[in-house]
NUKOLRO-445931 format. One record per residue: residue number from 1; chain; x, y, z of N, C-alpha, C, CB in turn. Coordinates in steps of 0.1 Angstrom, whole numbers, plus 5000, padded with zeros to 4 digits. Glycine has a CB too. Layout:
BEGIN
+-----+------+------+------+------+------+------+------+------+------+------+------+------+------+
: pos : unit :  n.x :  n.y :  n.z : ca.x : ca.y : ca.z :  c.x :  c.y :  c.z : cb.x : cb.y : cb.z :
+-----+------+------+------+------+------+------+------+------+------+------+------+------+------+
: NUM :    A :    X :    Y :    Z :    X :    Y :    Z :    X :    Y :    Z :    X :    Y :    Z :
...
+-----+------+------+------+------+------+------+------+------+------+------+------+------+------+
END
This chain:
BEGIN
+-----+------+------+------+------+------+------+------+------+------+------+------+------+------+
: pos : unit :  n.x :  n.y :  n.z : ca.x : ca.y : ca.z :  c.x :  c.y :  c.z : cb.x : cb.y : cb.z :
+-----+------+------+------+------+------+------+------+------+------+------+------+------+------+
:   1 :    A : 3730 : 3733 : 4373 : 3737 : 3745 : 4372 : 3752 : 3742 : 4368 : 3737 : 3754 : 4385 :
:   2 :    A : 3757 : 3749 : 4358 : 3771 : 3747 : 4354 : 3780 : 3758 : 4359 : 3771 : 3747 : 4338 :
:   3 :    A : 3792 : 3756 : 4360 : 3802 : 3765 : 4365 : 3810 : 3772 : 4354 : 3812 : 3759 : 4375 :
:   4 :    A : 3807 : 3785 : 4351 : 3813 : 3792 : 4340 : 3825 : 3800 : 4346 : 3803 : 3801 : 4333 :
:   5 :    A : 3837 : 3799 : 4341 : 3848 : 3807 : 4347 : 3848 : 3821 : 4341 : 3862 : 3800 : 4344 :
:   6 :    A : 3851 : 3831 : 4350 : 3851 : 3845 : 4346 : 3864 : 3847 : 4337 : 3851 : 3854 : 4358 :
:   7 :    A : 3863 : 3854 : 4327 : 3874 : 3856 : 4318 : 3885 : 3865 : 4324 : 3869 : 3863 : 4305 :
:   8 :    A : 3882 : 3874 : 4333 : 3892 : 3882 : 4339 : 3898 : 3877 : 4352 : 3887 : 3896 : 4341 :
:   9 :    A : 3889 : 3872 : 4361 : 3894 : 3868 : 4374 : 3894 : 3853 : 4377 : 3886 : 3875 : 4385 :
:  10 :    A : 3887 : 3845 : 4368 : 3887 : 3831 : 4369 : 3877 : 3826 : 4379 : 3901 : 3826 : 4373 :
:  11 :    A : 3869 : 3834 : 4386 : 3859 : 3830 : 4395 : 3849 : 3822 : 4388 : 3852 : 3843 : 4402 :
:  12 :    A : 3844 : 3811 : 4394 : 3834 : 3802 : 4388 : 3820 : 3807 : 4391 : 3836 : 3787 : 4394 :
:  13 :    A : 3813 : 3810 : 4380 : 3799 : 3816 : 4381 : 3789 : 3805 : 4378 : 3797 : 3828 : 4372 :
:  14 :    A : 3780 : 3803 : 4388 : 3770 : 3792 : 4385 : 3759 : 3798 : 4375 : 3763 : 3788 : 4398 :
:  15 :    A : 3757 : 3791 : 4364 : 3747 : 3795 : 4354 : 3738 : 3783 : 4350 : 3754 : 3800 : 4341 :
:  16 :    A : 3726 : 3786 : 4347 : 3717 : 3775 : 4344 : 3716 : 3773 : 4329 : 3702 : 3778 : 4350 :
:  17 :    A : 3711 : 3762 : 4324 : 3709 : 3761 : 4309 : 3700 : 3771 : 4303 : 3704 : 3747 : 4306 :
:  18 :    A : 3691 : 3776 : 4311 : 3681 : 3787 : 4306 : 3689 : 3800 : 4303 : 3671 : 3789 : 4316 :
:  19 :    A : 3701 : 3802 : 4308 : 3708 : 3814 : 4306 : 3718 : 3813 : 4294 : 3716 : 3818 : 4318 :
:  20 :    A : 3717 : 3802 : 4287 : 3726 : 3800 : 4275 : 3724 : 3811 : 4265 : 3724 : 3786 : 4269 :
:  21 :    A : 3735 : 3817 : 4261 : 3735 : 3828 : 4251 : 3733 : 3842 : 4258 : 3724 : 3826 : 4242 :
:  22 :    A : 3731 : 3843 : 4271 : 3729 : 3855 : 4277 : 3743 : 3861 : 4282 : 3719 : 3854 : 4290 :
:  23 :    A : 3742 : 3872 : 4290 : 3754 : 3878 : 4296 : 3751 : 3878 : 4311 : 3757 : 3892 : 4290 :
:  24 :    A : 3761 : 3875 : 4319 : 3760 : 3876 : 4334 : 3772 : 3884 : 4339 : 3760 : 3862 : 4340 :
:  25 :    A : 3770 : 3890 : 4351 : 3780 : 3898 : 4357 : 3787 : 3888 : 4367 : 3775 : 3910 : 4365 :
:  26 :    A : 3800 : 3889 : 4368 : 3808 : 3881 : 4377 : 3806 : 3887 : 4391 : 3824 : 3881 : 4373 :
:  27 :    A : 3802 : 3879 : 4401 : 3800 : 3885 : 4415 : 3813 : 3889 : 4421 : 3793 : 3874 : 4423 :
:  28 :    A : 3825 : 3884 : 4417 : 3838 : 3887 : 4423 : 3843 : 3901 : 4418 : 3848 : 3876 : 4421 :
:  29 :    A : 3844 : 3902 : 4404 : 3850 : 3914 : 4399 : 3840 : 3923 : 4391 : 3861 : 3910 : 4389 :
:  30 :    A : 3828 : 3919 : 4389 : 3818 : 3927 : 4382 : 3819 : 3927 : 4367 : 3819 : 3941 : 4387 :
:  31 :    A : 3828 : 3920 : 4361 : 3830 : 3919 : 4347 : 3818 : 3912 : 4341 : 3844 : 3911 : 4343 :
:  32 :    A : 3814 : 3916 : 4329 : 3803 : 3910 : 4321 : 3809 : 3898 : 4313 : 3796 : 3920 : 4312 :
:  33 :    A : 3803 : 3887 : 4316 : 3808 : 3874 : 4309 : 3797 : 3869 : 4300 : 3812 : 3864 : 4320 :
:  34 :    A : 3801 : 3865 : 4288 : 3791 : 3859 : 4279 : 3789 : 3844 : 4283 : 3796 : 3860 : 4264 :
:  35 :    A : 3776 : 3840 : 4284 : 3773 : 3826 : 4287 : 3773 : 3819 : 4274 : 3759 : 3825 : 4295 :
:  36 :    A : 3780 : 3808 : 4272 : 3780 : 3801 : 4259 : 3767 : 3795 : 4256 : 3791 : 3791 : 4259 :
:  37 :    A : 3766 : 3791 : 4243 : 3753 : 3784 : 4239 : 3753 : 3770 : 4246 : 3753 : 3782 : 4224 :
:  38 :    A : 3741 : 3764 : 4245 : 3738 : 3752 : 4253 : 3748 : 3741 : 4250 : 3724 : 3748 : 4250 :
:  39 :    A : 3751 : 3739 : 4237 : 3761 : 3728 : 4233 : 3774 : 3729 : 4241 : 3763 : 3728 : 4218 :
:  40 :    A : 3779 : 3741 : 4242 : 3792 : 3743 : 4249 : 3790 : 3744 : 4264 : 3799 : 3756 : 4244 :
:  41 :    A : 3778 : 3749 : 4268 : 3775 : 3750 : 4282 : 3775 : 3736 : 4289 : 3762 : 3757 : 4284 :
:  42 :    A : 3770 : 3727 : 4281 : 3769 : 3713 : 4287 : 3783 : 3707 : 4290 : 3762 : 3704 : 4277 :
:  43 :    A : 3793 : 3712 : 4283 : 3807 : 3707 : 4285 : 3814 : 3713 : 4298 : 3816 : 3709 : 4273 :
:  44 :    A : 3808 : 3723 : 4303 : 3813 : 3729 : 4316 : 3810 : 3720 : 4328 : 3807 : 3743 : 4318 :
:  45 :    A : 3818 : 3721 : 4338 : 3816 : 3713 : 4350 : 3803 : 3717 : 4357 : 3827 : 3714 : 4360 :
:  46 :    A : 3797 : 3708 : 4364 : 3784 : 3710 : 4372 : 3788 : 3715 : 4386 : 3776 : 3697 : 4372 :
:  47 :    A : 3778 : 3721 : 4392 : 3780 : 3725 : 4407 : 3780 : 3712 : 4415 : 3769 : 3735 : 4411 :
:  48 :    A : 3785 : 3713 : 4427 : 3785 : 3701 : 4436 : 3770 : 3696 : 4439 : 3792 : 3704 : 4449 :
:  49 :    A : 3761 : 3706 : 4440 : 3747 : 3702 : 4442 : 3742 : 3694 : 4430 : 3738 : 3715 : 4444 :
:  50 :    A : 3745 : 3698 : 4418 : 3740 : 3691 : 4406 : 3746 : 3677 : 4405 : 3743 : 3698 : 4393 :
:  51 :    A : 3759 : 3676 : 4409 : 3766 : 3663 : 4408 : 3759 : 3653 : 4418 : 3781 : 3664 : 4411 :
:  52 :    A : 3756 : 3658 : 4430 : 3750 : 3649 : 4440 : 3736 : 3645 : 4436 : 3750 : 3656 : 4454 :
:  53 :    A : 3729 : 3654 : 4429 : 3715 : 3651 : 4424 : 3715 : 3640 : 4413 : 3708 : 3663 : 4420 :
:  54 :    A : 3725 : 3640 : 4405 : 3726 : 3630 : 4395 : 3730 : 3617 : 4401 : 3736 : 3634 : 4383 :
:  55 :    A : 3722 : 3607 : 4398 : 3725 : 3593 : 4404 : 3728 : 3584 : 4392 : 3713 : 3588 : 4412 :
:  56 :    A : 3737 : 3575 : 4395 : 3740 : 3565 : 4385 : 3728 : 3555 : 4384 : 3753 : 3557 : 4389 :
:  57 :    A : 3726 : 3550 : 4371 : 3714 : 3541 : 4370 : 3716 : 3529 : 4379 : 3713 : 3537 : 4355 :
:  58 :    A : 3706 : 3523 : 4384 : 3707 : 3512 : 4393 : 3713 : 3500 : 4385 : 3693 : 3508 : 4399 :
:  59 :    A : 3720 : 3492 : 4392 : 3726 : 3480 : 4386 : 3716 : 3469 : 4386 : 3739 : 3475 : 4394 :
:  60 :    A : 3715 : 3462 : 4375 : 3706 : 3450 : 4374 : 3713 : 3438 : 4380 : 3702 : 3448 : 4359 :
:  61 :    A : 3705 : 3430 : 4387 : 3711 : 3418 : 4392 : 3713 : 3408 : 4380 : 3702 : 3412 : 4403 :
:  62 :    A : 3721 : 3398 : 4382 : 3723 : 3388 : 4372 : 3710 : 3381 : 4368 : 3734 : 3378 : 4377 :
:  63 :    A : 3702 : 3378 : 4378 : 3689 : 3372 : 4375 : 3680 : 3380 : 4366 : 3682 : 3369 : 4388 :
:  64 :    A : 3680 : 3393 : 4369 : 3672 : 3403 : 4361 : 3677 : 3403 : 4347 : 3671 : 3417 : 4367 :
:  65 :    A : 3690 : 3404 : 4345 : 3696 : 3404 : 4332 : 3693 : 3391 : 4324 : 3711 : 3406 : 4332 :
:  66 :    A : 3694 : 3380 : 4331 : 3691 : 3367 : 4325 : 3677 : 3366 : 4321 : 3695 : 3355 : 4335 :
:  67 :    A : 3668 : 3371 : 4330 : 3653 : 3370 : 4327 : 3650 : 3379 : 4315 : 3645 : 3375 : 4339 :
:  68 :    A : 3656 : 3391 : 4314 : 3654 : 3400 : 4303 : 3659 : 3394 : 4290 : 3661 : 3414 : 4305 :
:  69 :    A : 3671 : 3388 : 4290 : 3677 : 3381 : 4279 : 3668 : 3369 : 4274 : 3691 : 3376 : 4281 :
:  70 :    A : 3663 : 3361 : 4284 : 3655 : 3350 : 4280 : 3642 : 3355 : 4274 : 3652 : 3341 : 4292 :
:  71 :    A : 3636 : 3365 : 4280 : 3623 : 3370 : 4274 : 3625 : 3376 : 4260 : 3616 : 3380 : 4283 :
:  72 :    A : 3637 : 3383 : 4258 : 3640 : 3388 : 4245 : 3642 : 3377 : 4235 : 3652 : 3397 : 4246 :
:  73 :    A : 3649 : 3366 : 4239 : 3652 : 3355 : 4230 : 3639 : 3348 : 4227 : 3662 : 3345 : 4236 :
:  74 :    A : 3630 : 3346 : 4237 : 3617 : 3340 : 4234 : 3609 : 3348 : 4224 : 3609 : 3338 : 4248 :
:  75 :    A : 3609 : 3361 : 4226 : 3602 : 3370 : 4217 : 3607 : 3369 : 4203 : 3603 : 3385 : 4221 :
:  76 :    A : 3620 : 3369 : 4201 : 3626 : 3367 : 4188 : 3623 : 3354 : 4181 : 3641 : 3369 : 4189 :
:  77 :    A : 3624 : 3343 : 4189 : 3621 : 3330 : 4183 : 3606 : 3329 : 4180 : 3624 : 3319 : 4193 :
:  78 :    A : 3597 : 3334 : 4188 : 3583 : 3334 : 4185 : 3579 : 3342 : 4173 : 3575 : 3339 : 4197 :
:  79 :    A : 3586 : 3353 : 4171 : 3583 : 3361 : 4159 : 3588 : 3354 : 4146 : 3590 : 3375 : 4160 :
:  80 :    A : 3599 : 3348 : 4147 : 3605 : 3340 : 4136 : 3595 : 3328 : 4133 : 3619 : 3334 : 4139 :
:  81 :    A : 3591 : 3321 : 4143 : 3582 : 3310 : 4140 : 3568 : 3314 : 4135 : 3580 : 3302 : 4153 :
:  82 :    A : 3563 : 3325 : 4141 : 3550 : 3330 : 4136 : 3550 : 3335 : 4122 : 3545 : 3341 : 4146 :
:  83 :    A : 3561 : 3342 : 4118 : 3563 : 3346 : 4105 : 3564 : 3335 : 4095 : 3575 : 3356 : 4103 :
:  84 :    A : 3572 : 3324 : 4099 : 3573 : 3312 : 4091 : 3559 : 3306 : 4089 : 3583 : 3302 : 4097 :
:  85 :    A : 3551 : 3305 : 4100 : 3538 : 3299 : 4099 : 3529 : 3307 : 4090 : 3532 : 3297 : 4113 :
:  86 :    A : 3530 : 3320 : 4091 : 3522 : 3328 : 4082 : 3525 : 3327 : 4067 : 3523 : 3343 : 4086 :
:  87 :    A : 3538 : 3326 : 4064 : 3543 : 3324 : 4051 : 3538 : 3311 : 4045 : 3558 : 3325 : 4049 :
:  88 :    A : 3539 : 3300 : 4053 : 3534 : 3287 : 4049 : 3519 : 3287 : 4047 : 3538 : 3276 : 4060 :
:  89 :    A : 3512 : 3294 : 4055 : 3497 : 3294 : 4054 : 3493 : 3302 : 4041 : 3490 : 3300 : 4066 :
:  90 :    A : 3501 : 3312 : 4038 : 3498 : 3320 : 4025 : 3502 : 3311 : 4013 : 3506 : 3333 : 4025 :
:  91 :    A : 3512 : 3303 : 4014 : 3517 : 3295 : 4003 : 3507 : 3283 : 4000 : 3530 : 3289 : 4006 :
:  92 :    A : 3499 : 3279 : 4009 : 3490 : 3268 : 4007 : 3478 : 3273 : 3999 : 3485 : 3261 : 4020 :
:  93 :    A : 3476 : 3268 : 3987 : 3465 : 3273 : 3978 : 3453 : 3263 : 3980 : 3470 : 3273 : 3963 :
:  94 :    A : 3442 : 3269 : 3982 : 3430 : 3261 : 3983 : 3421 : 3266 : 3971 : 3422 : 3263 : 3997 :
:  95 :    A : 3422 : 3258 : 3961 : 3416 : 3262 : 3948 : 3401 : 3259 : 3948 : 3422 : 3254 : 3937 :
:  96 :    A : 3396 : 3250 : 3957 : 3383 : 3245 : 3957 : 3377 : 3247 : 3971 : 3382 : 3230 : 3952 :
:  97 :    A : 3364 : 3249 : 3972 : 3358 : 3250 : 3985 : 3344 : 3242 : 3984 : 3356 : 3264 : 3989 :
:  98 :    A : 3337 : 3242 : 3995 : 3325 : 3235 : 3996 : 3314 : 3240 : 3986 : 3319 : 3235 : 4010 :
:  99 :    A : 3314 : 3253 : 3984 : 3304 : 3259 : 3975 : 3307 : 3255 : 3961 : 3304 : 3275 : 3976 :
: 100 :    A : 3319 : 3255 : 3956 : 3323 : 3251 : 3943 : 3320 : 3236 : 3941 : 3337 : 3254 : 3940 :
: 101 :    A : 3324 : 3228 : 3952 : 3321 : 3214 : 3951 : 3307 : 3210 : 3949 : 3327 : 3207 : 3964 :
: 102 :    A : 3298 : 3217 : 3957 : 3284 : 3214 : 3956 : 3278 : 3219 : 3942 : 3276 : 3222 : 3967 :
: 103 :    A : 3283 : 3230 : 3937 : 3279 : 3235 : 3924 : 3283 : 3225 : 3913 : 3285 : 3249 : 3921 :
: 104 :    A : 3295 : 3219 : 3914 : 3300 : 3209 : 3905 : 3291 : 3196 : 3905 : 3315 : 3205 : 3907 :
: 105 :    A : 3289 : 3192 : 3918 : 3280 : 3180 : 3919 : 3266 : 3182 : 3914 : 3280 : 3176 : 3934 :
: 106 :    A : 3261 : 3194 : 3916 : 3247 : 3197 : 3911 : 3248 : 3197 : 3895 : 3242 : 3210 : 3916 :
: 107 :    A : 3258 : 3203 : 3890 : 3259 : 3203 : 3875 : 3261 : 3189 : 3870 : 3271 : 3212 : 3871 :
: 108 :    A : 3269 : 3181 : 3876 : 3271 : 3167 : 3872 : 3258 : 3159 : 3872 : 3282 : 3160 : 3881 :
: 109 :    A : 3250 : 3161 : 3883 : 3238 : 3153 : 3885 : 3228 : 3158 : 3874 : 3232 : 3156 : 3899 :
: 110 :    A : 3227 : 3171 : 3871 : 3218 : 3176 : 3861 : 3222 : 3171 : 3847 : 3218 : 3191 : 3861 :
: 111 :    A : 3235 : 3169 : 3844 : 3239 : 3165 : 3831 : 3240 : 3150 : 3829 : 3252 : 3171 : 3828 :
: 112 :    A : 3239 : 3142 : 3840 : 3240 : 3127 : 3839 : 3227 : 3121 : 3836 : 3246 : 3122 : 3852 :
: 113 :    A : 3228 : 3109 : 3830 : 3216 : 3101 : 3827 : 3212 : 3094 : 3839 : 3218 : 3092 : 3815 :
: 114 :    A : 3200 : 3089 : 3840 : 3196 : 3081 : 3852 : 3205 : 3069 : 3854 : 3182 : 3077 : 3851 :
: 115 :    A : 3210 : 3062 : 3843 : 3218 : 3050 : 3844 : 3232 : 3054 : 3850 : 3220 : 3044 : 3830 :
: 116 :    A : 3237 : 3065 : 3846 : 3250 : 3070 : 3852 : 3249 : 3073 : 3867 : 3255 : 3082 : 3844 :
: 117 :    A : 3238 : 3079 : 3870 : 3236 : 3082 : 3885 : 3234 : 3069 : 3893 : 3223 : 3091 : 3886 :
: 118 :    A : 3227 : 3059 : 3888 : 3226 : 3046 : 3895 : 3239 : 3040 : 3896 : 3216 : 3037 : 3888 :
: 119 :    A : 3247 : 3040 : 3886 : 3261 : 3034 : 3886 : 3270 : 3041 : 3896 : 3267 : 3035 : 3872 :
: 120 :    A : 3269 : 3055 : 3897 : 3277 : 3062 : 3906 : 3272 : 3059 : 3921 : 3276 : 3077 : 3904 :
: 121 :    A : 3259 : 3058 : 3923 : 3254 : 3054 : 3936 : 3259 : 3041 : 3940 : 3239 : 3055 : 3936 :
: 122 :    A : 3259 : 3031 : 3931 : 3264 : 3018 : 3935 : 3278 : 3018 : 3938 : 3261 : 3008 : 3923 :
: 123 :    A : 3286 : 3026 : 3931 : 3301 : 3027 : 3934 : 3303 : 3033 : 3948 : 3308 : 3036 : 3924 :
: 124 :    A : 3295 : 3043 : 3951 : 3297 : 3049 : 3964 : 3292 : 3040 : 3976 : 3289 : 3062 : 3965 :
: 125 :    A : 3282 : 3033 : 3974 : 3277 : 3025 : 3985 : 3285 : 3012 : 3987 : 3262 : 3021 : 3982 :
: 126 :    A : 3293 : 3008 : 3977 : 3301 : 2996 : 3978 : 3313 : 2998 : 3987 : 3305 : 2991 : 3964 :
: 127 :    A : 3317 : 3010 : 3989 : 3328 : 3013 : 3997 : 3323 : 3015 : 4012 : 3336 : 3026 : 3993 :
: 128 :    A : 3330 : 3009 : 4022 : 3326 : 3012 : 4035 : 3328 : 3027 : 4039 : 3334 : 3003 : 4045 :
: 129 :    A : 3320 : 3032 : 4048 : 3321 : 3046 : 4052 : 3334 : 3050 : 4057 : 3310 : 3049 : 4062 :
: 130 :    A : 3341 : 3040 : 4064 : 3354 : 3043 : 4070 : 3365 : 3046 : 4060 : 3357 : 3032 : 4080 :
: 131 :    A : 3364 : 3040 : 4048 : 3374 : 3042 : 4038 : 3373 : 3055 : 4031 : 3373 : 3030 : 4028 :
: 132 :    A : 3362 : 3061 : 4031 : 3360 : 3074 : 4024 : 3368 : 3085 : 4031 : 3345 : 3078 : 4024 :
: 133 :    A : 3377 : 3091 : 4024 : 3386 : 3101 : 4029 : 3380 : 3115 : 4026 : 3400 : 3100 : 4023 :
: 134 :    A : 3384 : 3125 : 4033 : 3379 : 3139 : 4029 : 3385 : 3143 : 4016 : 3384 : 3149 : 4040 :
: 135 :    A : 3378 : 3152 : 4009 : 3383 : 3157 : 3997 : 3396 : 3165 : 3999 : 3372 : 3166 : 3990 :
: 136 :    A : 3404 : 3166 : 3988 : 3417 : 3173 : 3989 : 3416 : 3187 : 3993 : 3425 : 3171 : 3976 :
: 137 :    A : 3406 : 3194 : 3988 : 3404 : 3208 : 3992 : 3401 : 3210 : 4007 : 3393 : 3214 : 3984 :
: 138 :    A : 3394 : 3200 : 4013 : 3392 : 3200 : 4027 : 3405 : 3198 : 4035 : 3381 : 3189 : 4031 :
: 139 :    A : 3413 : 3189 : 4030 : 3426 : 3187 : 4037 : 3435 : 3200 : 4036 : 3433 : 3175 : 4030 :
: 140 :    A : 3435 : 3206 : 4024 : 3443 : 3218 : 4022 : 3437 : 3229 : 4031 : 3443 : 3222 : 4007 :
: 141 :    A : 3424 : 3231 : 4031 : 3418 : 3241 : 4040 : 3422 : 3239 : 4054 : 3403 : 3242 : 4038 :
: 142 :    A : 3421 : 3227 : 4059 : 3425 : 3224 : 4073 : 3440 : 3227 : 4076 : 3422 : 3209 : 4076 :
: 143 :    A : 3448 : 3223 : 4066 : 3463 : 3226 : 4068 : 3465 : 3241 : 4069 : 3471 : 3220 : 4056 :
: 144 :    A : 3458 : 3249 : 4060 : 3460 : 3263 : 4059 : 3455 : 3269 : 4073 : 3452 : 3269 : 4047 :
: 145 :    A : 3444 : 3265 : 4077 : 3438 : 3270 : 4090 : 3448 : 3266 : 4102 : 3424 : 3264 : 4093 :
: 146 :    A : 3454 : 3254 : 4101 : 3463 : 3250 : 4112 : 3475 : 3259 : 4112 : 3467 : 3236 : 4110 :
: 147 :    A : 3481 : 3263 : 4101 : 3493 : 3272 : 4100 : 3489 : 3286 : 4104 : 3499 : 3272 : 4086 :
: 148 :    A : 3477 : 3290 : 4101 : 3473 : 3304 : 4105 : 3471 : 3304 : 4121 : 3459 : 3308 : 4099 :
: 149 :    A : 3466 : 3293 : 4126 : 3464 : 3292 : 4141 : 3478 : 3293 : 4147 : 3457 : 3279 : 4145 :
: 150 :    A : 3488 : 3285 : 4142 : 3501 : 3286 : 4147 : 3507 : 3300 : 4146 : 3510 : 3276 : 4140 :
: 151 :    A : 3504 : 3307 : 4136 : 3510 : 3321 : 4134 : 3504 : 3330 : 4145 : 3507 : 3326 : 4120 :
: 152 :    A : 3491 : 3328 : 4147 : 3484 : 3337 : 4158 : 3490 : 3333 : 4172 : 3469 : 3335 : 4158 :
: 153 :    A : 3492 : 3321 : 4174 : 3497 : 3317 : 4187 : 3512 : 3322 : 4189 : 3497 : 3301 : 4189 :
: 154 :    A : 3519 : 3321 : 4178 : 3533 : 3326 : 4178 : 3534 : 3341 : 4181 : 3540 : 3322 : 4165 :
: 155 :    A : 3526 : 3348 : 4174 : 3526 : 3363 : 4176 : 3521 : 3366 : 4190 : 3517 : 3370 : 4165 :
: 156 :    A : 3511 : 3358 : 4195 : 3507 : 3360 : 4209 : 3518 : 3358 : 4219 : 3495 : 3351 : 4212 :
: 157 :    A : 3526 : 3347 : 4217 : 3537 : 3345 : 4226 : 3548 : 3356 : 4224 : 3544 : 3331 : 4222 :
: 158 :    A : 3550 : 3361 : 4212 : 3559 : 3372 : 4210 : 3555 : 3384 : 4218 : 3561 : 3375 : 4195 :
: 159 :    A : 3542 : 3387 : 4217 : 3537 : 3399 : 4224 : 3538 : 3397 : 4239 : 3522 : 3401 : 4221 :
: 160 :    A : 3536 : 3385 : 4244 : 3538 : 3383 : 4259 : 3552 : 3384 : 4263 : 3532 : 3369 : 4263 :
: 161 :    A : 3561 : 3379 : 4254 : 3576 : 3380 : 4257 : 3580 : 3395 : 4257 : 3584 : 3372 : 4247 :
: 162 :    A : 3575 : 3403 : 4247 : 3578 : 3417 : 4246 : 3573 : 3424 : 4258 : 3572 : 3423 : 4233 :
: 163 :    A : 3561 : 3422 : 4263 : 3556 : 3428 : 4275 : 3564 : 3424 : 4287 : 3541 : 3424 : 4277 :
: 164 :    A : 3568 : 3412 : 4288 : 3576 : 3407 : 4299 : 3590 : 3415 : 4299 : 3579 : 3392 : 4298 :
: 165 :    A : 3596 : 3416 : 4287 : 3609 : 3424 : 4286 : 3607 : 3438 : 4290 : 3614 : 3423 : 4272 :
: 166 :    A : 3596 : 3444 : 4286 : 3593 : 3458 : 4290 : 3591 : 3460 : 4305 : 3581 : 3464 : 4282 :
: 167 :    A : 3583 : 3450 : 4310 : 3581 : 3451 : 4325 : 3594 : 3449 : 4333 : 3571 : 3440 : 4329 :
: 168 :    A : 3603 : 3440 : 4327 : 3616 : 3438 : 4334 : 3624 : 3450 : 4334 : 3623 : 3427 : 4327 :
: 169 :    A : 3624 : 3458 : 4323 : 3632 : 3470 : 4322 : 3626 : 3481 : 4332 : 3633 : 3476 : 4308 :
: 170 :    A : 3613 : 3481 : 4332 : 3607 : 3491 : 4341 : 3609 : 3488 : 4356 : 3591 : 3492 : 4339 :
: 171 :    A : 3608 : 3475 : 4359 : 3611 : 3471 : 4373 : 3626 : 3473 : 4376 : 3607 : 3457 : 4376 :
: 172 :    A : 3635 : 3471 : 4367 : 3649 : 3473 : 4369 : 3652 : 3488 : 4371 : 3657 : 3468 : 4357 :
: 173 :    A : 3645 : 3497 : 4365 : 3648 : 3511 : 4367 : 3643 : 3516 : 4380 : 3641 : 3519 : 4355 :
: 174 :    A : 3632 : 3511 : 4385 : 3626 : 3515 : 4398 : 3634 : 3512 : 4410 : 3612 : 3510 : 4399 :
: 175 :    A : 3642 : 3501 : 4409 : 3649 : 3496 : 4421 : 3662 : 3503 : 4422 : 3652 : 3482 : 4420 :
+-----+------+------+------+------+------+------+------+------+------+------+------+------+------+
END
């Protein structure tokens, strides 16, 4: 309830926001007083009962503020890292895959003469198994999958940090 002064006698009339724009009678002199619109009504002083009902927001302890700041910083850093990892994973081009590789090998075998196939077999068997490295497309696919995994982990950490910050604000308000 707000206190509206009477235009003629100055008596303070308690009015509610629901009465904005209406007319009320002054209980002291009986004069009809126009209640201002809500925007102006809010600038009028409140009754003592309303002032006592309004409470100041609770103060956060230093530890709660530090925890909120740390969780916010963790969230920001995790989002930055996850976005970087996602961009890197998108930038890695994997032009070849196992299906294409097998199709190429099948085509090569079908077009090669028996002598070429024997020569290729001899070349492959002369190298020890330990020296044979994965194909480049496999290395690229593994790198791409690794960066995607890092992006998912980063966004997961960011979500956890965000939930922690939200929980901190809710707990800070309840106390």
